[in-house]
C-alpha positions, 0 to 999 in steps of 0.5 A: 525471493525478493522482498517484494515477492515476500511482501506480496505473499504476505498480503496474498495470504493474510488478505485471502487473495488468490495470487501475488498479482491480485496482491500487487494490484490491491496494494497499489490501490491501497497505496494510492488512497493513502498517498492521497491523504498525505503531504507530498513530503510525507509521501516521499518520506515513506517512499524512500524508506520502502526502497529496498537496499538489496539487488532483486534476485532472478526468479524462475517464476514470472514474479514482479521483481520490483521493490516494495517502494515501486508499489508505492509509486503511482503507475499513472503519470498523470495522476502521479503528477497531480497528486504532487501538486494538489493538497492532501485530500480529506475523507473518512474511513468509510470513504477510504474502504469504499474506494478500495472496494470500488477500485481494487477489483476484490475477489468475491467474498473478500472484505476490503478491511481484510485486505487493508489490514493485511497491507498495513501489516506487511507495510509496517514491517518495512518502515521505521517507527517514526514513519509508522507514526507519521502515517497514522497522523494522516489516516481517518478515524477507523483506518488509523485504528486498523493501522495501529492494530496491524 
């Protein structure tokens, strides 16, 4: 099992999602929303720390064989480019959760807060204390509290 698969399994289980593909899709939306709040330099530092140092191991299942850092990158090249040239956005915790609810196609009965908390918990395990603290400085109000509790 690769670190990515273990990461996605944790998000799936703690986030009450049906499979790791849902976990991957929701994680990408949460990460995009987090990056929107951060400076390009800070987002790059996070991406570099999320980079897995081990080689991906072949899996008998059809499981995404990416690093956790690949989830951090934007899959849309235009959005990725624009996010690097524009300043960080500024929005509150309710808007953060609304974006997750709207963009992540969460399964019925799964709250955005539950999934965000699962992703935060899995992500913090991958990062240094310095990076964890840096991310907290960019997050709004109740989202920062969720990050600290994760």
